[in-house]
KELUM-744904 format. One line per 3 residues: number of its first residue (from 1); their letters; for each residue x, y, z of C-alpha. Coordinates in pm, 1 decimal, always signed. Layout:
BEGIN
NUM	A	X,Y,Z | ... $
This chain:
BEGIN
1	MSI	+2342.4,-19.3,+820.2 | +1983.9,-26.3,+931.6 | +1681.1,+125.6,+802.5 $
4	TVG	+1351.8,+223.0,+997.7 | +1039.7,+295.5,+808.2 | +746.0,+499.5,+941.1 $
7	PEA	+374.2,+414.5,+851.0 | +358.4,+724.8,+616.5 | +667.1,+621.2,+423.1 $
10	FSL	+540.9,+261.6,+414.4 | +184.8,+341.8,+280.1 | +254.8,+615.8,+37.0 $
13	PLL	+407.6,+403.2,-251.1 | +106.1,+161.2,-202.4 | -153.2,+433.6,-209.3 $
16	HAA	+31.5,+608.0,-517.4 | +27.0,+268.7,-696.4 | -337.8,+223.6,-608.9 $
19	KYP	-435.5,+561.2,-768.9 | -275.4,+470.5,-1074.6 | -293.4,+99.6,-1111.9 $
22	DAL	-200.0,+87.3,-1483.7 | +82.9,+341.4,-1460.7 | +450.9,+348.7,-1365.8 $
25	VCG	+440.9,+570.5,-1044.6 | +735.5,+709.1,-848.7 | +844.2,+937.1,-573.0 $
28	VLL	+1096.3,+1038.1,-334.5 | +1129.3,+897.4,+46.3 | +1238.5,+1147.6,+304.3 $
31	GQV	+1393.6,+1098.2,+632.4 | +1727.0,+1131.8,+806.4 | +2059.7,+956.5,+782.2 $
34	NNN	+2268.8,+945.1,+1110.8 | +2651.6,+936.4,+1137.3 | +2647.0,+565.0,+1143.0 $
37	GNI	+2473.5,+559.4,+806.2 | +2129.8,+425.8,+951.7 | +1844.8,+564.3,+784.3 $
40	NVT	+1510.9,+657.8,+933.6 | +1257.4,+685.8,+661.5 | +968.3,+895.6,+787.9 $
43	TGL	+750.5,+1003.4,+485.7 | +749.9,+1060.0,+97.7 | +662.4,+1285.9,-166.3 $
46	ALF	+461.9,+1128.4,-486.2 | +623.5,+1267.1,-783.3 | +498.5,+1113.4,-1110.8 $
49	HHW	+262.2,+892.3,-1298.5 | +348.6,+1042.3,-1640.6 | +698.4,+1157.3,-1660.7 $
52	TSM	+905.1,+891.5,-1508.0 | +1244.2,+908.2,-1662.1 | +1532.0,+1137.6,-1608.4 $
55	TPM	+1393.3,+1444.6,-1773.5 | +1388.0,+1825.5,-1689.5 | +1058.9,+1764.8,-1523.3 $
58	LEV	+1230.8,+1528.3,-1286.3 | +1515.0,+1760.9,-1217.4 | +1260.6,+2026.8,-1125.6 $
61	ALA	+1074.7,+1769.0,-894.6 | +1372.1,+1668.2,-715.3 | +1486.2,+2036.3,-664.6 $
64	QAE	+1124.2,+2120.0,-515.7 | +1155.7,+1809.8,-299.4 | +1479.9,+1886.5,-170.8 $
67	LYA	+1372.4,+2241.2,-73.6 | +1066.9,+2099.3,+96.1 | +1268.7,+1838.1,+283.4 $
70	TKK	+1521.4,+2090.0,+398.7 | +1240.7,+2318.2,+532.8 | +1111.4,+2005.9,+741.0 $
73	QLK	+1463.5,+1917.0,+848.2 | +1474.6,+1613.6,+641.4 | +1682.5,+1472.5,+353.6 $
76	IVG	+1578.4,+1286.6,+35.7 | +1698.3,+934.8,+144.3 | +1528.9,+700.9,-116.4 $
79	WYQ	+1323.7,+636.1,-407.4 | +997.3,+448.0,-454.0 | +844.5,+293.1,-759.2 $
82	ANP	+565.9,+74.4,-870.5 | +595.8,-82.8,-1213.0 | +298.0,-70.4,-1446.7 $
85	GLK	+282.1,-458.0,-1507.1 | +113.8,-670.3,-1225.2 | +408.1,-910.9,-1241.3 $
88	DNS	+698.2,-658.3,-1303.1 | +863.5,-617.8,-971.0 | +1200.1,-557.9,-1129.9 $
91	LHE	+1444.6,-273.6,-1041.0 | +1434.0,-56.1,-1348.6 | +1749.2,+131.6,-1471.4 $
94	NAI	+1564.6,+465.9,-1417.5 | +1507.6,+379.8,-1066.0 | +1892.2,+304.9,-1024.5 $
97	RVA	+1991.4,+626.3,-1188.3 | +1771.0,+824.2,-951.2 | +1881.5,+644.2,-642.7 $
100	EVI	+2237.6,+685.9,-741.7 | +2192.6,+1066.6,-740.3 | +2035.8,+1045.5,-388.0 $
103	RRN	+2310.6,+797.9,-257.0 | +2578.8,+1029.6,-378.5 | +2410.9,+1333.6,-194.5 $
106	VGH	+2349.9,+1172.7,+152.9 | +2592.4,+882.8,+156.5 | +2305.6,+604.0,+180.6 $
109	AVI	+1982.2,+540.6,+7.1 | +1713.9,+289.7,-23.3 | +1477.7,+210.2,-302.6 $
112	FIV	+1133.7,+50.2,-261.1 | +952.4,-130.3,-542.7 | +595.7,-194.0,-491.1 $
115	NNE	+495.1,-570.5,-545.1 | +195.0,-499.4,-741.1 | +67.1,-877.7,-706.3 $
118	KVG	+43.9,-815.8,-338.6 | -120.1,-479.6,-315.8 | -443.0,-652.7,-411.0 $
121	QLN	-400.1,-878.5,-131.8 | -352.3,-632.1,+150.9 | -622.8,-801.9,+372.2 $
124	DIK	-403.0,-1125.8,+390.0 | -58.6,-966.7,+421.9 | +107.5,-983.1,+768.6 $
127	DGS	+448.6,-894.2,+649.9 | +616.1,-644.1,+433.8 | +622.0,-830.7,+126.7 $
130	VIL	+415.8,-575.7,-48.4 | +719.2,-339.7,-70.3 | +1047.0,-483.1,-195.5 $
133	PYT	+1343.1,-273.5,-55.7 | +1686.8,-242.6,-223.0 | +2004.3,-102.8,-54.2 $
136	YSE	+2341.4,-70.3,-193.0 | +2626.5,-282.9,-96.8 | +2942.3,-445.8,-266.1 $
139	NQW	+2905.9,-190.5,-545.1 | +2542.3,-303.5,-668.2 | +2183.3,-276.1,-564.9 $
142	KGT	+2071.2,-563.2,-379.6 | +1712.1,-665.0,-264.6 | +1654.1,-731.3,+97.9 $
145	KQA	+1495.4,-1064.0,+167.5 | +1279.2,-1094.2,+480.0 | +1249.0,-705.8,+494.7 $
148	FSK	+1037.3,-556.4,+765.8 | +1060.3,-862.3,+991.2 | +1204.7,-849.4,+1339.6 $
151	DSK	+1532.1,-1005.3,+1230.4 | +1571.1,-784.7,+928.1 | +1798.2,-479.9,+909.2 $
154	ITL	+1489.1,-311.0,+763.6 | +1198.8,-265.5,+1010.2 | +882.6,-58.0,+1074.8 $
157	TYD	+860.8,+198.3,+1347.1 | +507.4,+143.4,+1414.9 | +381.9,-217.9,+1496.5 $
160	ETY	+33.0,-149.0,+1365.8 | +149.1,-38.0,+1033.3 | -20.7,-324.1,+826.0 $
163	PKV	-372.3,-254.0,+988.2 | -327.1,+124.6,+933.5 | -246.8,+67.8,+565.6 $
166	RGM	-530.2,-168.2,+519.8 | -768.8,+102.5,+682.1 | -631.6,+375.1,+444.9 $
169	FSS	-709.9,+153.9,+156.5 | -1081.0,+68.2,+275.7 | -1123.3,+450.7,+330.4 $
172	GSY	-1002.0,+547.7,-16.2 | -712.9,+753.5,+95.7 | -534.7,+665.7,-240.3 $
175	NRV	-767.8,+931.3,-373.6 | -609.5,+1201.1,-175.7 | -258.1,+1143.2,-304.9 $
178	VDF	-146.9,+1428.7,-517.3 | +170.8,+1386.2,-720.9 | +389.8,+1639.8,-902.1 $
181	DEH	+228.6,+1557.2,-1231.3 | -121.7,+1643.0,-1108.6 | +19.7,+1967.9,-970.8 $
184	LED	+158.9,+2057.3,-1301.9 | -185.6,+1994.4,-1441.6 | -379.4,+2188.6,-1200.4 $
187	VSK	-157.4,+2415.4,-971.8 | -436.0,+2438.5,-720.5 | -357.5,+2079.1,-614.9 $
190	DWL	-87.1,+2073.0,-344.4 | +147.1,+1774.7,-424.6 | +325.6,+1825.4,-88.0 $
193	SSS	+28.1,+1760.3,+112.1 | +64.5,+1386.3,+31.2 | +358.8,+1361.5,+259.2 $
196	AL	+92.5,+1406.6,+550.2 | -177.8,+1124.6,+453.7 $
């Protein structure tokens, strides 16, 4: 199985984490899965910075995300999460539970965990170590070493992704991320527009 990741899918988890640096943030990754099980992650939707566990709100958000994805001829292919602690890059049980639902629905899935320590060092990053991807194999979720390198099974679709992400941070694009939580607080805010940053 190989996974390709577009610049929007790579940048959204980082921008969402930057907007709420002290909160656990999470969302879904959208794309396609081909017949060989290869995943093309093209974009994502920011879901929460408050309600981050399996709750009725999560079920509503996932149902809305599924409708949006279907309308765009995409599928929910993964989950992303940034934990609240600077040094907490662990894969939490809630992320695994949601990713299991996604994996059952489409056959394969990926989890992105934001490496919070690296987000503050974006100017120095020349590799994908700012996102730690997990895939399911041998009946467990496993981290992928050397992700986003040319020799990895997880690669970027756009060679200039890192400069693009740095530009998005320097222009304050994280302020334009609207998640489902914000939409619930103010329905005039379009949480589905964050997929087109």
